[in-house]
Backbone as CSV, one residue per row, in Angstrom:
resi,resn,N_x,N_y,N_z,CA_x,CA_y,CA_z,C_x,C_y,C_z
1,MET,-30.934,34.762,13.331,-31.928,33.864,12.687,-33.155,34.677,12.528
2,LYS,-33.732,34.721,11.372,-34.902,35.524,10.910,-36.107,34.740,11.434
3,CYS,-37.193,35.460,12.015,-38.393,34.951,12.416,-39.185,34.483,11.321
4,PRO,-39.587,33.280,11.181,-40.434,32.709,10.186,-41.826,33.284,10.076
5,PHE,-42.325,33.981,11.240,-43.719,34.475,11.287,-43.677,35.892,10.844
6,CYS,-42.775,36.764,11.428,-42.840,38.153,11.082,-41.608,38.681,10.375
7,SER,-40.740,37.877,10.048,-39.455,38.248,9.378,-38.454,39.106,10.106
8,ALA,-38.820,39.201,11.385,-37.828,40.070,12.233,-36.410,39.386,12.348
9,GLN,-35.434,40.349,12.313,-34.076,39.792,12.399,-33.472,39.333,13.705
10,GLU,-34.233,39.886,14.756,-33.759,39.531,16.144,-34.650,38.491,16.783
11,THR,-33.923,37.359,17.181,-34.550,36.310,17.937,-33.569,35.860,19.007
12,GLN,-34.224,35.325,20.139,-33.417,34.777,21.204,-33.409,33.344,21.304
13,VAL,-32.231,32.691,21.678,-32.221,31.172,21.863,-32.787,31.033,23.296
14,ILE,-33.718,30.168,23.429,-34.297,29.889,24.856,-33.615,28.647,25.319
15,ASP,-33.448,27.662,24.309,-32.894,26.355,24.758,-32.160,25.721,23.704
16,SER,-31.083,24.910,24.097,-30.296,24.363,22.959,-30.041,22.911,23.510
17,ARG,-30.117,22.035,22.613,-30.042,20.452,22.872,-29.248,19.830,21.789
18,VAL,-28.365,18.956,22.056,-27.623,18.143,21.072,-28.376,16.813,21.062
19,SER,-28.551,16.309,19.861,-29.198,15.080,19.577,-28.509,13.932,20.185
20,GLU,-29.017,12.797,20.316,-28.479,11.586,20.939,-27.186,11.177,20.174
21,GLU,-27.233,11.327,18.852,-26.151,10.835,17.985,-25.030,11.936,18.098
22,GLY,-25.367,13.090,18.542,-24.407,14.214,18.646,-24.046,14.927,17.454
23,ASP,-24.942,14.826,16.196,-24.582,15.451,15.109,-25.688,16.542,14.631
24,VAL,-26.565,16.771,15.563,-27.560,17.763,15.247,-27.774,18.671,16.582
25,VAL,-27.769,20.006,16.483,-28.181,20.810,17.623,-29.632,21.366,17.393
26,ARG,-30.447,21.148,18.344,-31.900,21.606,18.217,-31.943,22.931,19.104
27,ARG,-32.367,23.861,18.473,-32.580,25.194,19.341,-33.979,25.768,19.364
28,ARG,-34.393,26.044,20.480,-35.762,26.680,20.624,-35.626,28.089,20.646
29,ARG,-36.244,28.967,19.905,-35.996,30.286,19.757,-37.385,31.108,19.848
30,ARG,-37.173,32.383,20.364,-38.322,33.241,20.570,-38.064,34.470,19.809
31,CYS,-39.013,35.045,19.019,-38.840,36.235,18.299,-38.992,37.461,19.349
32,THR,-38.175,38.327,19.128,-38.198,39.495,20.028,-39.199,40.495,19.701
33,VAL,-39.921,40.400,18.446,-40.903,41.323,17.994,-42.212,40.724,18.156
34,CYS,-42.574,39.646,17.657,-43.831,39.138,17.899,-43.999,38.004,18.856
35,HIS,-42.955,37.675,19.517,-42.781,36.829,20.777,-43.283,35.356,20.442
36,LYS,-43.482,34.914,19.137,-43.692,33.528,18.824,-42.398,32.766,18.870
37,ARG,-42.636,31.478,19.161,-41.543,30.549,19.350,-41.323,29.613,18.158
38,PHE,-40.165,29.191,17.819,-40.047,28.251,16.701,-38.798,27.403,17.162
39,THR,-38.503,26.397,16.279,-37.352,25.493,16.568,-36.500,25.485,15.305
40,THR,-35.104,25.458,15.497,-34.258,25.498,14.332,-33.274,24.246,14.634
41,TYR,-32.799,23.646,13.504,-31.869,22.589,13.737,-30.500,22.888,13.033
42,GLU,-29.419,22.589,13.710,-28.046,22.783,12.980,-27.381,21.617,12.779
43,THR,-26.871,21.534,11.552,-26.125,20.314,11.230,-24.892,20.849,10.537
44,ALA,-23.605,19.982,10.513,-22.595,20.324,9.778,-22.771,20.055,8.253
45,GLU,-22.389,20.983,7.509,-22.487,20.654,5.995,-21.034,20.435,5.496
46,LEU,-20.955,19.308,4.889,-19.666,18.748,4.490,-19.827,18.719,2.967
47,ARG,-18.866,19.601,2.277,-19.049,19.714,0.847,-17.677,18.995,0.241
48,MET,-17.907,18.279,-0.776,-16.757,17.588,-1.446,-16.097,18.714,-2.275
49,PRO,-14.824,18.704,-2.574,-14.223,19.732,-3.477,-14.672,19.634,-4.853
50,THR,-14.697,20.681,-5.537,-14.781,20.648,-7.094,-13.629,19.942,-7.629
51,ILE,-13.706,19.118,-8.585,-12.526,18.500,-9.232,-12.303,19.400,-10.564
52,VAL,-10.963,19.697,-10.682,-10.437,20.468,-11.761,-9.737,19.410,-12.619
53,LYS,-10.215,19.134,-13.869,-9.695,18.306,-14.743,-8.474,18.865,-15.507
54,SER,-7.593,18.023,-15.964,-6.416,18.507,-16.686,-6.592,19.588,-17.731
55,ASN,-7.659,19.561,-18.325,-8.133,20.721,-19.395,-8.650,21.886,-18.794
56,GLY,-8.700,21.964,-17.537,-9.132,23.083,-16.926,-10.672,23.195,-16.558
57,GLN,-11.438,22.136,-17.103,-12.801,22.063,-16.816,-13.020,21.658,-15.284
58,ARG,-14.153,22.213,-14.834,-14.449,21.869,-13.373,-15.751,21.118,-13.223
59,GLU,-15.827,20.160,-12.363,-17.028,19.429,-12.224,-17.157,18.963,-10.750
60,ASP,-18.455,18.797,-10.311,-18.545,18.379,-8.911,-17.949,16.872,-8.700
61,PHE,-17.618,16.684,-7.417,-17.110,15.234,-7.180,-18.203,14.290,-7.285
62,SER,-17.869,13.231,-7.929,-18.923,12.107,-8.067,-18.447,10.777,-7.623
63,ARG,-19.142,10.334,-6.492,-18.764,9.048,-6.014,-19.118,7.960,-7.004
64,LYS,-20.085,8.183,-7.855,-20.499,7.197,-8.873,-19.330,7.036,-9.936
65,LYS,-18.719,8.067,-10.257,-17.514,8.023,-11.136,-16.371,7.156,-10.565
66,LEU,-16.180,7.381,-9.186,-15.155,6.642,-8.585,-15.581,5.082,-8.593
67,GLU,-16.819,4.830,-8.291,-17.328,3.405,-8.221,-17.149,2.723,-9.779
68,THR,-17.514,3.507,-10.774,-17.326,3.074,-12.139,-15.812,2.735,-12.349
69,SER,-15.000,3.722,-12.015,-13.553,3.419,-12.233,-13.110,2.123,-11.538
70,PHE,-13.463,1.929,-10.235,-13.111,0.730,-9.634,-13.688,-0.470,-10.184
71,HIS,-14.800,-0.391,-10.576,-15.425,-1.589,-11.089,-14.888,-1.963,-12.546
72,ARG,-14.577,-0.864,-13.254,-13.901,-1.211,-14.548,-12.487,-1.890,-14.378
73,ALA,-11.716,-1.373,-13.437,-10.417,-1.895,-13.194,-10.454,-3.230,-12.578
74,LEU,-11.569,-3.502,-11.707,-11.587,-4.794,-11.034,-12.620,-5.745,-11.766
75,HIS,-12.927,-5.430,-13.009,-13.872,-6.454,-13.620,-13.393,-7.883,-13.685
76,LYS,-14.254,-8.818,-13.067,-13.996,-10.169,-13.142,-12.644,-10.399,-12.171
77,ARG,-12.389,-9.650,-11.302,-11.333,-9.892,-10.243,-11.977,-10.272,-8.899
78,PRO,-11.205,-11.038,-8.199,-11.826,-11.571,-6.939,-11.759,-10.510,-5.782
79,VAL,-12.377,-9.322,-5.913,-12.327,-8.204,-4.931,-13.722,-8.001,-4.527
80,GLY,-14.098,-8.080,-3.336,-15.602,-7.824,-2.896,-15.861,-6.457,-2.982
81,GLU,-17.264,-6.273,-2.978,-17.741,-4.898,-3.088,-17.569,-4.126,-1.780
82,GLU,-17.396,-4.785,-0.767,-17.151,-4.175,0.586,-15.736,-3.554,0.565
83,HIS,-14.718,-4.053,-0.129,-13.555,-3.471,-0.270,-13.472,-2.332,-1.187
84,VAL,-14.247,-2.220,-2.166,-14.410,-1.176,-3.147,-15.040,0.038,-2.401
85,ALA,-16.114,-0.227,-1.587,-16.732,0.699,-0.821,-15.963,1.390,0.264
86,ALA,-15.150,0.491,0.872,-14.252,1.003,1.992,-13.140,1.776,1.263
87,ALA,-12.606,1.557,0.156,-11.611,2.292,-0.535,-12.150,3.612,-0.868
88,ILE,-13.445,3.657,-1.434,-14.066,4.998,-1.802,-14.263,5.813,-0.673
89,ASP,-14.758,5.240,0.417,-14.948,5.931,1.781,-13.664,6.561,2.097
90,ARG,-12.502,5.802,1.991,-11.310,6.378,2.489,-10.866,7.638,1.587
91,ILE,-11.196,7.470,0.290,-10.775,8.509,-0.673,-11.713,9.811,-0.239
92,GLU,-12.835,9.550,-0.098,-13.781,10.630,0.384,-13.409,11.414,1.521
93,GLN,-12.999,10.525,2.666,-12.603,11.117,3.932,-11.365,11.959,3.587
94,THR,-10.340,11.413,2.912,-9.294,12.202,2.719,-9.525,13.543,1.924
95,LEU,-10.459,13.449,1.007,-10.718,14.662,0.240,-11.317,15.673,1.259
96,LEU,-12.243,15.269,2.102,-12.865,16.096,3.070,-11.859,16.672,4.026
97,ASN,-10.830,15.952,4.448,-9.782,16.297,5.295,-8.935,17.409,4.633
98,GLU,-8.815,17.338,3.333,-8.070,18.464,2.545,-8.542,19.776,2.821
99,ALA,-9.947,19.884,2.915,-10.637,21.103,3.215,-10.294,22.170,2.178
100,LYS,-10.224,21.752,0.937,-10.132,22.692,-0.026,-11.276,22.750,-0.953
101,ARG,-11.549,23.847,-1.568,-12.705,23.990,-2.465,-12.524,23.313,-3.819
102,GLU,-11.403,23.314,-4.266,-10.946,22.739,-5.520,-9.858,21.849,-5.396
103,LEU,-9.732,20.614,-6.220,-8.613,19.705,-6.215,-8.516,19.182,-7.519
104,GLY,-7.364,19.009,-7.907,-6.946,18.457,-9.322,-7.309,17.078,-9.347
105,SER,-7.813,16.580,-10.543,-8.120,15.286,-10.869,-6.954,14.487,-10.786
106,ARG,-5.733,14.835,-10.909,-4.552,13.980,-10.790,-4.407,13.462,-9.460
107,LYS,-4.844,14.225,-8.359,-4.677,13.866,-7.062,-5.610,12.733,-6.691
108,VAL,-6.851,12.978,-7.255,-7.828,11.967,-6.991,-7.373,10.483,-7.745
109,GLY,-6.832,10.627,-9.047,-6.523,9.401,-9.813,-5.309,8.666,-8.982
110,GLU,-4.384,9.632,-8.426,-3.183,8.933,-7.615,-3.886,8.183,-6.407
111,MET,-4.885,8.697,-5.718,-5.463,8.045,-4.696,-6.073,6.743,-5.080
112,VAL,-6.865,6.755,-6.181,-7.402,5.540,-6.659,-6.249,4.512,-7.020
113,MET,-5.231,4.931,-7.581,-4.142,4.093,-7.944,-3.539,3.478,-6.634
114,ALA,-3.428,4.247,-5.558,-2.779,3.764,-4.318,-3.752,2.633,-3.702
115,GLU,-4.999,2.830,-3.717,-5.972,1.903,-3.185,-6.099,0.705,-4.023
116,LEU,-5.980,0.732,-5.365,-5.939,-0.431,-6.262,-4.686,-1.197,-5.966
117,LYS,-3.733,-0.510,-5.737,-2.326,-1.145,-5.623,-2.327,-2.090,-4.451
118,GLN,-3.150,-1.613,-3.561,-3.182,-2.522,-2.114,-4.178,-3.545,-2.467
119,MET,-5.190,-3.455,-3.319,-6.392,-4.334,-3.359,-5.969,-5.450,-4.305
120,ASP,-5.625,-5.030,-5.534,-5.466,-6.129,-6.706,-4.427,-5.555,-7.600
121,GLU,-3.426,-6.321,-7.870,-2.291,-5.865,-8.830,-2.753,-5.697,-10.190
122,VAL,-3.740,-6.632,-10.618,-4.156,-6.577,-11.979,-5.121,-5.451,-12.186
123,GLY,-5.908,-5.178,-11.202,-6.810,-3.844,-11.221,-5.949,-2.631,-11.243
124,TYR,-4.893,-2.618,-10.583,-3.845,-1.523,-10.540,-3.299,-1.288,-11.967
125,VAL,-2.908,-2.241,-12.586,-2.172,-2.138,-13.970,-3.310,-1.770,-14.962
126,ARG,-4.533,-2.377,-14.849,-5.517,-1.875,-15.748,-5.825,-0.422,-15.633
127,PHE,-5.994,0.109,-14.378,-6.329,1.355,-14.181,-5.261,2.218,-14.645
128,ALA,-3.965,1.887,-14.275,-2.735,2.709,-14.675,-2.695,2.813,-16.116
129,SER,-3.038,1.797,-16.935,-2.851,1.785,-18.389,-3.695,2.802,-18.966
130,VAL,-4.934,3.032,-18.333,-5.877,4.055,-18.918,-5.508,5.426,-18.356
131,TYR,-5.286,5.508,-17.002,-5.048,6.715,-16.398,-3.789,7.511,-16.862
132,ARG,-2.713,6.721,-17.053,-1.616,7.180,-17.641,-1.329,7.128,-19.057
133,SER,-2.424,6.671,-19.891,-2.412,6.441,-21.276,-1.145,5.858,-21.876
134,PHE,-0.979,4.551,-21.400,0.180,3.695,-21.895,0.100,3.809,-23.389
135,SER,1.311,3.863,-24.010,1.393,3.882,-25.482,2.194,2.608,-26.051
136,ASP,2.929,1.976,-25.111,3.623,0.889,-25.536,3.777,-0.118,-24.475
137,VAL,4.327,-1.239,-24.788,4.396,-2.435,-23.786,5.434,-1.949,-22.537
138,GLU,6.437,-1.307,-22.960,7.357,-0.896,-21.970,6.729,-0.234,-20.613
139,GLU,5.757,0.587,-20.937,5.030,1.274,-19.732,4.203,0.159,-19.114
140,PHE,3.628,-0.774,-19.622,3.055,-1.828,-18.879,4.059,-2.549,-18.110
141,LYS,5.187,-2.889,-18.560,6.288,-3.447,-17.848,6.734,-2.760,-16.591
142,THR,6.783,-1.348,-16.730,7.091,-0.491,-15.731,6.045,-0.599,-14.594
143,ALA,4.855,-0.514,-14.966,3.800,-0.541,-13.960,3.822,-1.927,-13.243
144,ILE,4.082,-2.958,-13.938,4.118,-4.373,-13.306,5.325,-4.429,-12.309
145,ARG,6.446,-3.745,-12.723,7.555,-3.661,-11.903,7.232,-2.952,-10.511
146,GLU,6.502,-1.766,-10.717,5.976,-1.080,-9.517,5.122,-1.913,-8.484
147,VAL,4.311,-2.702,-9.101,3.430,-3.636,-8.243,4.222,-4.633,-7.572
148,GLN,5.271,-5.049,-8.260,6.144,-6.189,-7.671,7.069,-5.920,-6.629
149,LYS,7.195,-4.511,-6.415,8.234,-4.016,-5.433,7.610,-4.256,-4.067
């Protein structure tokens, strides 16, 4: 850790303490050159993976886009906001657990469909019709049969 006072590269850790919540480590340090003391804080950095779209374009993961997708699929359906938020939290946690820098948009879409299938059958079929680009009524029938299983 570089000293903020003299920019020396060598510092010593004098004391380390974990916060009450257990998610931050506070360290008291002393510079070996100028002998001044300072405090640093360590936290875990969790980065969502970059989403690779079917056309090869890459974009940052967006919780807002997931929320929009769920809301469009569940428009005027009897599903509470807390269920949508919980589903998005589960998807985010799964993505974090993947521990990959990049992930295909297909995988995210399949996760959304799995959540919608458990939440609301009509919302699932709505999302599937756009996600899978249904071109005729037979594809709708197939999706409805999937839900009825």
